[in-house]
C-alpha positions in Angstrom: 20.5 6.9 45.8 19.5 10.3 44.3 15.9 11.0 43.1 16.7 10.6 39.4 18.5 7.2 39.9 15.7 6.1 42.2 13.1 6.8 39.5 15.1 5.0 36.9 15.6 2.0 39.3 11.9 1.8 40.0 11.1 2.0 36.3 13.5 -0.8 35.6 11.8 -2.9 38.2 8.4 -2.4 36.7 9.1 -2.6 33.0 11.4 -5.1 31.2 13.3 -4.2 28.1 11.3 -4.7 24.8 12.6 -7.5 22.7 11.8 -9.0 19.4 10.8 -12.3 21.1 7.4 -12.0 22.7 5.4 -14.9 24.2 1.9 -15.7 23.2 0.6 -14.8 26.6 2.0 -11.3 26.4 0.5 -10.7 23.0 -3.0 -10.6 24.4 -4.3 -7.1 23.8 -6.8 -7.1 26.6 -7.1 -9.0 29.8 -10.2 -11.0 29.2 -12.6 -11.6 26.4 -15.4 -11.1 28.9 -14.3 -7.6 29.6 -13.0 -6.4 26.2 -13.7 -2.7 26.9 -12.3 -0.6 29.7 -15.3 1.2 31.2 -17.2 -1.9 32.3 -18.7 -1.5 35.8 -18.3 -5.2 36.6 -14.7 -5.1 35.5 -14.0 -2.1 37.8 -15.7 -3.8 40.6 -13.5 -6.9 40.2 -10.6 -4.6 40.7 -12.2 -3.1 43.8 -12.8 0.2 42.0 -16.0 2.3 41.6 -16.2 3.3 37.9 -18.4 6.3 38.6 -15.4 7.9 40.3 -13.5 8.2 37.0 -14.5 10.9 34.5 -12.8 9.2 31.6 -15.5 6.6 31.8 -18.4 9.1 31.8 -19.9 8.6 28.3 -21.8 11.9 28.5 -18.5 13.8 28.3 -16.8 14.6 25.0 -13.8 12.4 24.1 -11.3 15.2 24.5 -12.5 15.8 28.1 -12.4 12.2 28.9 -8.9 11.6 27.5 -7.6 14.7 29.3 -9.0 13.3 32.6 -7.3 10.0 32.0 -3.9 11.5 31.2 -4.1 13.9 34.1 -4.9 11.1 36.4 -1.6 9.4 35.7 1.8 10.0 37.4 4.8 10.8 35.2 6.1 7.3 35.7 2.8 5.8 34.6 2.6 8.1 31.6 5.9 7.0 30.2 5.0 3.4 30.4 2.3 3.9 27.8 4.6 5.3 25.1 6.0 2.0 23.6 4.1 -0.4 21.4 3.2 -2.4 24.5 1.5 0.1 26.7 1.6 -1.2 30.3 -1.7 0.2 31.4 -2.4 1.6 34.9 -4.0 -1.0 37.2 -5.0 1.5 39.9 -7.1 3.4 37.3 -8.6 0.2 35.8 -6.6 0.8 32.6 -5.4 -2.5 31.1 -2.3 -3.0 29.0 -2.6 -2.5 25.2 -0.5 -3.9 22.4 -0.5 -1.4 19.6 1.2 -3.5 16.9 -1.0 -5.6 14.7 -0.8 -5.9 10.9 -3.4 -6.2 8.2 -1.7 -5.6 4.8 -3.8 -8.1 2.8 -5.6 -9.9 5.6 -5.3 -10.2 9.4 -1.7 -11.1 10.0 0.2 -12.7 12.9 3.2 -10.6 12.1 3.5 -8.4 15.2 2.7 -9.4 18.8 -0.9 -8.0 18.8 -2.4 -10.8 16.9 -2.2 -14.6 17.0 -4.1 -17.7 15.9 -5.1 -20.8 17.9 -7.7 -23.6 17.8 -10.6 -21.2 18.1 -9.5 -19.2 15.0 -6.7 -21.2 13.2 -6.4 -18.7 10.4 -7.8 -15.7 8.6 -8.6 -14.9 4.9 -5.4 -14.2 3.0 -6.2 -11.9 0.1 -3.9 -11.3 -2.8 -0.8 -9.2 -2.1 -1.4 -5.5 -2.6 0.4 -5.2 -6.0 -2.1 -7.7 -7.6 -5.2 -6.1 -6.0 -3.9 -2.8 -7.3 -3.8 -4.2 -10.8 -7.6 -4.4 -10.7 -7.9 -0.6 -10.8 -11.1 -1.1 -8.9 -11.8 1.3 -6.1 -14.9 -0.5 -4.8 -12.9 -3.8 -4.6 -10.2 -2.1 -2.6 -12.8 -0.8 -0.1 -14.5 -4.2 0.1 -11.1 -5.8 0.9 -10.7 -3.3 3.8 -14.2 -4.0 5.0 -13.7 -7.8 5.0 -10.3 -7.6 6.8 -11.6 -5.2 9.5 -14.6 -7.5 10.1 -12.3 -10.5 10.7 -10.0 -8.3 12.8 -13.0 -7.2 15.0 -14.1 -10.8 15.4 -10.6 -11.7 16.6 -10.5 -8.7 18.9 -13.7 -9.9 20.5 -12.0 -13.2 21.2 -8.9 -11.6 22.7 -6.8 -12.6 19.7 -6.1 -9.2 18.0 -5.8 -5.6 18.6 -7.7 -2.7 17.2 -4.8 -0.8 15.7 -3.3 -2.2 12.5 -0.1 -0.8 10.9 -1.2 -1.1 7.3 -1.3 -0.2 4.4 2.1 0.3 2.8 1.6 3.2 0.4 5.2 3.9 -0.7 5.5 4.6 -4.5 7.6 2.0 -6.3 10.2 4.3 -7.9 12.7 1.6 -8.9 11.8 -1.9 -10.2 14.5 -3.5 -8.0 12.8 -2.6 -4.7 12.1 -5.7 -2.7 8.9 -4.5 -1.1 7.0 -3.8 -4.3 4.6 -6.6 -3.5 3.3 -4.7 -0.5 2.4 -1.6 -2.5 -0.1 -0.3 -5.1 2.5 0.4 -7.7 4.4 3.3 -9.2 1.8 6.0 -9.8 1.3 8.4 -6.8 -2.3 9.1 -7.7 -3.3 5.4 -8.0 -1.4 4.6 -4.8 -3.2 7.4 -3.1 -6.6 6.2 -4.3 -5.8 2.7 -3.1 -4.8 4.1 0.3 -8.1 6.1 0.6 -10.3 3.2 -0.3 -8.5 0.5 1.7 -8.3 2.8 4.8 -12.0 3.7 4.5 -12.8 0.0 4.3 -10.8 -0.7 7.4 -11.9 2.3 9.5 -15.3 3.6 8.5 -18.3 2.9 10.6 -21.5 3.0 8.6 -23.3 6.3 9.1 -20.3 8.0 10.6 -18.1 8.4 7.4 -18.3 12.2 7.5 -18.8 13.1 11.1 -18.8 16.8 12.0 -16.0 16.3 14.6 -13.4 14.0 13.0 -11.5 13.7 16.3 -14.6 11.9 17.7 -15.5 9.9 14.5 -16.0 6.3 15.5 -13.6 3.7 14.0 -14.1 0.1 13.1 -10.3 -0.5 13.4 -7.5 1.9 13.1 -5.3 2.0 9.9 -1.8 3.3 9.5 -0.3 4.6 6.3 3.4 3.8 6.1 6.3 4.3 5.6 6.7 8.1 5.5 8.6 9.2 3.5 10.8 8.7 0.4 11.4 5.1 1.5 12.2 2.5 -1.2 15.7 1.2 -0.6 15.9 -1.8 1.7 19.2 -3.6 1.0 20.9 -3.0 -2.4 24.6 -3.9 -2.9 25.4 -3.2 0.7 23.3 0.0 1.0 20.5 -0.6 3.6 17.5 1.3 4.9 19.1 1.8 8.3 21.8 4.0 6.9 20.4 5.4 3.6 19.9 9.1 3.1 17.3 9.8 0.5 18.5 12.9 -1.4 15.3 14.2 -2.8 14.3 17.5 -4.4 11.3 19.3 -2.9 9.6 19.0 -6.3 9.8 15.2 -6.2 8.7 15.1 -2.6 5.5 17.1 -3.3 4.8 15.5 -6.7 5.6 11.9 -5.9 6.6 10.8 -2.4 4.3 12.8 -0.3 1.2 12.8 -2.5 -0.2 9.3 -1.4 0.3 10.2 2.2 -1.5 13.5 1.8 -4.4 11.8 0.1 -4.5 9.1 2.8 -4.7 11.7 5.6 -6.9 14.3 3.9 -9.3 12.0 2.0 -9.0 8.7 3.8 -8.9 10.4 7.3 -6.4 7.7 8.4 -5.8 7.6 12.2 -2.1 6.9 12.1 1.0 7.4 10.0 4.3 5.5 10.4 7.6 7.3 9.8 10.4 5.3 8.1 13.9 4.3 8.8 15.7 6.4 6.3 16.9 10.0 6.3 15.5 12.5 3.9 18.0 15.1 2.9 20.1 14.4 6.0 17.4 14.2 8.6 15.9 11.0 10.0 12.2 11.1 9.1 11.1 10.2 12.7 13.0 13.2 14.0 12.0 15.7 11.4 9.4 18.3 12.7 8.9 19.7 9.2 7.8 16.3 7.9 5.8 15.3 11.0 4.4 18.1 13.1 4.4 20.8 10.4 3.1 18.7 7.5 1.2 15.7 8.7 -0.4 17.3 11.7 -0.2 20.9 10.6 -0.9 21.1 6.9 -2.9 17.9 6.5 -4.6 17.9 9.9 -4.1 14.3 11.0 -6.7 13.0 13.4 -4.6 10.4 15.1 -1.1 9.5 16.0 2.4 9.1 14.5 4.4 6.0 15.2 8.0 5.1 14.4 9.0 2.0 12.5 10.5 -0.8 14.5 13.7 0.2 16.2 13.8 3.6 14.5 15.3 5.3 17.5 18.1 2.7 17.6 18.6 3.3 13.9 18.7 7.0 14.4 21.5 6.6 17.0 23.5 3.6 15.7 22.7 3.6 12.0 22.5 7.3 11.1 24.6 8.6 14.0 22.5 11.7 13.6 24.0 14.8 15.3 26.0 12.4 17.5 22.8 11.9 19.5 22.8 9.9 22.6 19.9 7.6 23.2 18.4 10.2 25.5 18.7 12.9 22.9 17.2 10.7 20.2 14.1 10.0 22.3 13.7 13.7 23.0 14.1 14.6 19.3 11.5 12.1 18.0 9.0 13.1 20.7 9.3 16.8 19.9 9.2 16.2 16.2 5.8 14.6 16.5 6.5 10.9 16.8 4.2 9.9 19.8 4.6 6.1 19.8 7.8 4.1 19.5 7.7 0.6 18.1 10.3 -1.8 19.6 13.4 -0.2 21.0 16.4 -2.2 22.2 16.7 -0.1 25.4 14.2 0.6 28.1 12.1 3.4 26.7 10.4 3.9 30.1 13.8 4.6 31.7 14.8 7.0 29.0 11.6 9.0 29.1 11.8 9.1 32.9 15.4 10.2 32.8 14.7 12.8 30.1 11.9 14.3 32.1 14.1 14.6 35.1 17.0 16.0 33.0 14.7 18.7 31.6 15.0 17.5 28.0 11.3 17.0 27.6 8.3 18.6 29.2 5.5 16.7 30.8 3.2 18.5 28.4 5.1 16.8 25.5 4.3 13.4 27.0 0.7 14.5 27.7 0.2 15.5 24.1 1.5 12.2 22.8 -0.8 10.3 25.2 -3.8 12.4 24.2 -3.4 11.4 20.5 -3.0 7.8 21.4 -5.9 7.4 23.8 -8.2 9.5 21.7 -7.8 7.0 18.9 -8.6 4.2 21.4 -11.7 6.1 22.5 -12.9 6.3 18.9 -12.3 2.5 18.6 -14.6 1.6 21.4 -11.7 0.4 23.6 -13.2 2.2 26.5 -17.0 1.9 25.8 -17.3 -1.1 23.6 -18.7 -1.2 20.1 -22.2 -2.6 20.0 -22.3 -2.8 16.2 -19.4 -5.3 16.3 -20.0 -7.0 19.6 -21.6 -10.1 18.0 -18.7 -10.8 15.7 -16.9 -14.0 16.5 -15.2 -17.1 14.9 -18.0 -17.6 12.4 -17.1 -14.3 10.8 -13.6 -15.3 10.0 -12.8 -17.4 6.9 -16.4 -17.1 5.6 -17.4 -18.4 2.2 -18.0 -14.8 1.2 -14.5 -13.7 2.2 -12.9 -16.7 0.5 -14.8 -15.9 -2.7 -13.7 -12.2 -2.3 -10.1 -13.4 -2.1 -10.6 -15.4 -5.3 -12.4 -12.6 -7.1 -9.7 -10.1 -6.1 -7.0 -12.3 -7.6 -9.1 -12.8 -10.8 -9.7 -9.1 -11.2 -5.9 -8.3 -10.8 -4.5 -11.0 -13.1 -3.1 -9.4 -16.2 -3.1 -11.0 -19.7 0.2 -10.0 -21.3 0.2 -12.1 -24.5 -2.4 -14.2 -26.3 -1.2 -15.1 -29.8 -4.0 -16.4 -32.1 -6.5 -16.1 -29.3 -5.1 -19.3 -27.8 -6.6 -18.4 -24.4 -8.9 -19.4 -23.0 -8.1 -23.1 -23.2 -10.9 -25.4 -24.2 -11.4 -28.2 -21.8 -12.2 -30.7 -24.5 -8.9 -30.1 -26.2 -6.8 -30.0 -23.1 -7.6 -33.4 -21.5 -4.0 -33.8 -20.4 -2.1 -30.9 -18.9 1.6 -30.5 -18.2 1.8 -28.2 -15.1 5.4 -27.4 -14.6 7.8 -24.9 -13.1 9.0 -23.8 -9.7 5.6 -22.2 -8.9 3.4 -25.0 -10.3 2.7 -26.2 -6.7 3.0 -22.8 -5.1 1.5 -22.4 -1.6 3.3 -20.0 0.7 4.8 -18.2 -2.3 1.3 -17.1 -3.3 0.7 -15.5 0.2 3.6 -13.1 0.2 4.7 -11.4 3.3 2.9 -9.7 6.3 0.6 -12.7 6.1 -1.2 -14.7 8.7 -2.3 -18.3 8.4 -4.6 -18.7 5.4 -8.0 -20.4 5.6 -7.4 -22.8 2.8 -4.7 -22.6 0.1 -5.5 -23.7 -3.4 -2.2 -24.2 -5.3 -2.1 -24.2 -9.1 -1.5 -27.9 -9.0 -4.6 -28.4 -6.9 -6.8 -26.3 -9.2 -5.6 -27.7 -12.5 -5.9 -31.3 -11.3 -9.6 -30.6 -11.2 -9.6 -29.6 -14.8 -7.8 -32.4 -16.5 -5.3 -35.2 -16.0 -2.1 -33.4 -14.9 1.5 -34.3 -15.5 3.4 -32.3 -12.8 7.1 -31.6 -12.8 8.8 -28.8 -10.8 11.5 -28.1 -13.4 13.6 -26.4 -10.8 14.4 -27.3 -7.2 13.1 -23.9 -6.1 12.6 -20.4 -7.5 16.4 -19.8 -7.4 16.7 -22.6 -9.9 20.5 -23.0 -9.4 21.0 -25.8 -11.9 19.3 -27.7 -14.7 18.9 -31.0 -12.8 15.1 -31.0 -13.0 14.5 -29.6 -16.5 14.5 -32.9 -18.3 11.5 -34.3 -16.3 9.6 -31.1 -17.0 10.3 -31.4 -20.7 9.1 -35.0 -20.6 5.8 -33.9 -19.0 5.3 -31.2 -21.7 6.2 -33.6 -24.5 3.2 -35.8 -23.9 0.5 -33.2 -22.9 -2.3 -31.5 -24.8 -1.3 -28.2 -23.3 1.5 -26.9 -21.1 1.3 -24.3 -18.4 4.7 -23.1 -17.0 4.6 -21.4 -13.6 7.7 -19.3 -13.1 8.8 -16.0 -11.5 10.1 -14.7 -8.2 9.3 -15.2 -4.5 10.5 -13.8 -1.1 13.9 -15.3 -1.6 14.4 -12.8 -4.4 12.3 -9.8 -3.6 11.3 -9.0 0.0 11.6 -6.6 2.9 15.4 -6.2 3.5 16.1 -7.7 0.1 16.3 -5.7 -3.1 17.0 -7.2 -6.5 20.2 -6.5 -8.5 18.8 -7.4 -11.9 15.4 -7.8 -13.7 15.9 -11.3 -15.0 14.3 -14.6 -13.9 16.6 -16.3 -11.4 19.0 -19.1 -12.3 18.0 -21.5 -15.0 14.4 -20.5 -15.2 14.8 -18.9 -18.7 16.5 -22.1 -20.0 13.7 -24.1 -18.4 11.0 -22.1 -20.2 12.7 -22.1 -23.6 13.5 -25.8 -23.6 9.9 -26.7 -22.6 8.5 -24.4 -25.3 10.8 -26.0 -27.9 9.6 -29.5 -27.2 6.0 -29.0 -26.1 2.9 -29.5 -28.2 1.2 -26.1 -28.6 -0.4 -24.4 -26.7 2.2 -23.3 -24.2 1.1 -20.8 -21.5 3.6 -19.0 -19.2 2.3 -17.7 -15.8 4.6 -15.3 -14.0 4.3 -14.8 -10.2 6.2 -11.8 -9.1 5.7 -8.3 -7.7 8.3 -6.3 -9.6 8.6 -6.5 -13.4 10.7 -9.1 -15.0 12.4 -8.9 -18.4 10.7 -11.8 -20.2 11.3 -10.3 -23.7 12.5 -13.8 -24.8 9.1 -15.2 -24.0 7.2 -12.3 -25.4 8.9 -12.8 -28.8 9.0 -16.6 -28.8 6.3 -17.8 -31.2 6.2 -21.1 -29.4 4.9 -19.4 -26.2 1.3 -18.7 -27.0 0.2 -16.9 -23.9 1.6 -15.0 -20.9 -0.2 -14.2 -17.7 1.1 -12.1 -14.8 -0.5 -13.3 -11.5 1.4 -11.3 -8.9 1.2 -13.2 -5.6 -2.4 -14.1 -5.8 -3.2 -15.1 -2.2 -4.7 -18.3 -0.8 -7.1 -18.9 -3.7 -4.5 -18.1 -6.3 -4.5 -21.5 -8.0 -8.3 -21.3 -8.4 -8.2 -17.8 -9.8 -5.5 -18.6 -12.4 -7.5 -21.7 -13.5 -10.6 -19.6 -13.9 -8.8 -17.2 -16.1 -7.0 -19.8 -18.2 -10.2 -21.8 -18.9 -12.3 -18.7 -19.6 -14.6 -18.8 -16.6 -13.3 -15.3 -16.0 -12.2 -12.8 -18.6 -9.0 -11.0 -17.4 -9.2 -7.2 -17.1 -6.2 -6.3 -14.9 -3.6 -3.7 -15.9 0.0 -3.5 -14.9 0.5 -1.0 -12.0 4.2 -1.0 -12.7 6.4 -0.5 -15.8 8.2 -3.6 -16.9 11.6 -2.4 -18.0 14.2 -4.2 -20.1 17.1 -5.7 -18.2 19.6 -3.0 -19.2 17.6 -0.5 -17.2 19.6 -1.3 -14.1 22.9 -0.5 -15.8 21.8 3.1 -16.5 21.1 4.3 -13.0 21.9 3.2 -9.4 19.0 2.3 -7.2 20.2 5.0 -4.7 19.5 7.8 -7.1 16.1 9.2 -6.4 16.0 11.6 -9.3 12.8 10.9 -11.3 13.4 13.1 -14.3 15.6 12.0 -17.2 19.0 13.5 -17.9 20.0 12.9 -21.5 23.6 14.2 -21.1 24.2 11.6 -18.4 22.3 8.8 -20.2 19.9 8.8 -17.3 16.5 7.5 -18.6 14.2 8.7 -15.8 11.8 6.7 -13.7 8.2 5.5 -13.9 6.0 5.9 -16.9 5.7 9.6 -16.1 9.3 10.3 -16.9 11.0 7.2 -18.4 12.0 7.8 -22.1 13.4 4.3 -23.0 12.0 1.0 -24.2 9.9 -1.3 -22.1 8.9 -4.9 -22.0 5.4 -3.9 -21.0 4.3 -0.4 -20.1 2.4 0.8 -17.1 -1.4 0.2 -17.6 -0.9 -2.6 -20.1 -3.3 -5.6 -20.2 -5.3 -7.6 -22.7 -8.7 -9.2 -22.7 -10.5 -12.1 -24.3 -12.9 -9.7 -25.9 -12.6 -6.5 -27.8 -13.8 -3.0 -26.9 -14.4 0.1 -28.9 -14.1 3.6 -27.3 -15.3 7.0 -28.5 -15.5 10.4 -27.0 -19.2 11.4 -26.7 -18.7 14.8 -25.2 -15.7 16.8 -24.0 -14.9 20.5 -23.6 -12.3 22.1 -25.8 -11.5 24.9 -23.5 -12.0 26.0 -19.9 -12.0 29.5 -18.5 -10.5 30.1 -15.1 -11.5 33.3 -13.4 -8.6 35.1 -11.7 -8.9 37.9 -9.2 -7.9 41.4 -10.3 -4.6 41.3 -8.3 -3.7 37.7 -9.3 0.0 37.1 -9.5 1.2 35.1 -12.6 4.1 32.7 -12.4 6.6 31.8 -15.0 7.4 28.2 -15.9 10.4 26.6 -17.6 9.8 26.9 -21.3 11.3 24.9 -24.2 13.4 26.9 -26.7 11.2 28.8 -29.1 8.2 27.7 -27.0 5.1 30.0 -27.1 4.7 31.8 -23.8 1.3 33.0 -22.7 1.1 36.5 -21.0 0.2 34.6 -17.8 2.0 31.2 -18.0 0.5 29.9 -14.7 -1.0 30.7 -11.4 -0.6 29.0 -8.0 -3.4 26.7 -7.1 -3.4 27.8 -3.5 -4.0 31.4 -4.6 -7.2 30.6 -6.6 -10.5 31.4 -5.0 -12.6 28.6 -3.6 -15.1 28.8 -6.5 -12.4 28.7 -9.1 -10.8 25.6 -7.3 -14.1 23.8 -8.0 -14.0 24.4 -11.8 -14.4 21.1 -13.6 -13.9 19.4 -16.9 -16.8 17.1 -17.7 -16.6 14.5 -20.5 -18.2 11.2 -21.5 -16.7 8.2 -23.2 -18.8 5.6 -25.0 -17.4 2.1 -24.4 -18.7 -0.9 -26.4 -17.9 -4.6 -25.9 -17.8 -5.7 -29.6 -16.4 -9.1 -28.8 -18.1 -12.4 -27.9 -17.4 -12.5 -24.2 -18.4 -10.6 -21.1 -15.5 -8.6 -19.7 -14.2 -5.6 -17.8 -12.3 -2.7 -19.2 -10.1 -0.4 -17.2 -10.2 3.2 -18.4 -7.2 5.3 -17.2 -7.4 9.0 -17.7 -4.1 10.9 -18.2 -3.4 14.6 -18.3 -0.6 15.9 -20.5 0.7 19.5 -19.7 1.1 22.1 -22.5 3.9 21.2 -24.9 5.7 24.6 -24.6 6.7 23.9 -21.0 9.5 21.5 -20.0 10.5 19.5 -16.9 7.0 18.1 -16.2 5.7 14.6 -16.6 5.0 13.3 -20.1 1.6 12.5 -18.7 0.1 11.6 -15.3 -2.9 9.6 -14.3 -5.7 11.8 -12.9 -8.7 9.4 -12.9 -9.6 5.8 -13.6 -12.6 3.5 -13.7 -13.2 -0.2 -14.2 -16.3 -0.9 -16.4 -18.0 -4.3 -16.7 -19.7 -5.0 -20.0 -21.6 -8.0 -21.3 -20.9 -9.1 -24.8 -22.5 -6.6 -27.2 -23.2 -4.1 -24.4 -22.3 -0.5 -24.4 -22.1 2.1 -21.6 -21.4 5.8 -21.4 -18.8 6.5 -18.7 -18.8 10.0 -17.3 -15.8 11.7 -15.9 -15.4 14.9 -13.9 -12.0 16.4 -13.4 -11.3 19.3 -11.1 -9.2 21.6 -13.2 -7.0 22.9 -10.4 -6.2 19.3 -9.3 -6.0 17.3 -12.5 -4.3 19.8 -14.7 -1.8 21.2 -12.2 1.9 20.6 -12.1 4.6 20.9 -9.4 7.2 23.5 -10.3 10.9 23.1 -9.7 10.5 25.2 -6.6 7.8 22.9 -5.3 4.8 25.2 -5.9 1.6 23.5 -7.3 0.7 25.6 -10.3 -2.0 25.5 -13.0 -0.5 26.2 -16.4 -2.4 28.0 -19.1 -2.5 26.8 -22.7 -3.2 23.5 -24.5 -3.5 20.5 -22.2 -4.2 17.1 -23.6 -6.5 14.5 -22.1 -5.8 10.8 -22.9 -8.2 8.0 -22.0 -6.5 4.6 -22.3 -8.4 1.4 -22.3 -8.6 -0.9 -25.3 -7.0 1.7 -27.5 -7.0 5.4 -26.7 -9.2 8.5 -27.0 -7.5 11.9 -26.9 -8.8 15.4 -26.9 -7.3 18.9 -26.2 -8.4 21.3 -23.4 -7.2 24.8 -23.6 -7.0 26.5 -20.2 -7.7 30.2 -20.5 -7.3 32.7 -17.7 -9.6 35.7 -17.5 -10.3 38.5 -15.0 
């Protein structure tokens, strides 16, 4: 047996092939809850080792020195055993195994082998799915959610039931309403998605007092977050086109403007410690093997302080799905490592064998492996995996499913719920007039449907039926056998319930059987007989009739919007474990809804105008192509992005705002042309590149104030969304784009002055067709949308 074969044989003996079925015992992240950090002298002694002999346990040394010592102490065979999601550890060095894969999308999840529940901790708080939390447009809420999730995660880690590295959040932009994973995301606007990413990641990762450490590679972490799936990923399985074979053909303009922007914000502003590359190709190259996207951009341009991990089985997908370059498995592993992917999540072949073989074949250098391990173990150093984290050492089972976290889950759902229709101020319902309620529809007794995906076991689920049964005498009928509603068998009983009730609440919509990972929609309609169910109940019911939609993506409910017998419509997303309670609070007026739609709700014919596989965002009138998202779509909608009503009324007025801003240029500043409409006025200097502006000029701001008054009779919250519109003479740019937002709470009769500060070079810039970020001169417009709109012009003038 030759030396190469011998090495492979030995590796095969020591490491079994990763599979999707992992036992509970193997999902333990560390060996014992008594020794939940590596550099514990008693632990080393139990192994017969002297901890003082190992420099990587010397706390007086910098992290980079300690990690270098650890990596240099390993043999090649030991090194390659750490490069899968289940790192094997090195017993002779006192280094335990570590399972990298845990999930925390909207609560600690048992998806992934790094986390599990048992009698000690039977569940964790299940917050609303991301799309509903995003509808709150409340940055402080998003950070609070991250903080609560990370506290529960740390408590579970202390008990040996979770890891420290969580592959969340999902920050892909929802380009197409049919995408099945919209529920996991913060919506369609790249700026809003980016702000969600920054706040949720900060909530997960930040250790108080260390938010802005001088050396970010040594900044302590509470837990490690991961922004995914990078990049241009939003096709799962549509009419036979799946994510394992899809090649996203994207212009560089759209990449910079839309698909990369949330990830750039997540890395630069959120200081996320991990990024996950996606399954798909981008312009022919699999993302996990593209050095331009990974090493050059994430690590080079954005300066990631952490590691890059592949999505599950991405190497297999590269070989068997994309058949990229005719790569063998060995070549594929070498390509992803050299491109910058340092951790591989679940591969169907023995990754250890392939790394060992590659090393001996000369396809990868040991320094490539060392670099990967350095990024990985540096993150674990920052997490306290080696030294412990005294600030979190006392966390335990009493810190999971706390009253405070359950109330936060309820409040997050309330804040996100969107009031879409309220004819004649029918809502909120008055308890005295609604003594008997008909609670009907496929989601009337929803439980797991409210939780969505990437969820764990919730603390306590409150279904709509549970919540409304506390409000009044309830007549319950499901109306449909399930969300698919394949026949009209159950409609009559629902009609009978509505016929004899003081008020009727219909719970309809979608669930994971319609929109989910690996399942895109083919239409924008309610499934099966749901529309018939709603119309027949509305026809026979005594007013009021309220329709509650649970979904992630938009649904064409124009029939209900225009039906005078349907008095109110509420969108509740997938509201988490306390969803029923939150919906009841809104319907009975204990909470005034203030959420805004984070997605455009298109009419059903939208899907006939463009295939899901076309990533072009801008409209093409000659082709009848309507464009995508509110920034470019030029057709009719059911409800627009940012739409949402309230039980009270607000007035808005501009208090102070500049009419012009002067941007100082250097004497040798180069001006750039921009596409101009026919007969459009062209300034002598149409635009300048933002990267070429001086540091001082890049700090130039537009400061303005908006007076907001609650002139109604109820306390409430108003979301103000600030949009920038580029000068009219230029073409090919967004109609408008969100550049700031704020949620403002106002008591009845109260007024507040809300101050905004926009950095000119960021907020008024555009991305050119050649992917430069440019600041146009001329007349920009600022729009502030809330309850009504306030608009004022800002003229950008260049001077030397």
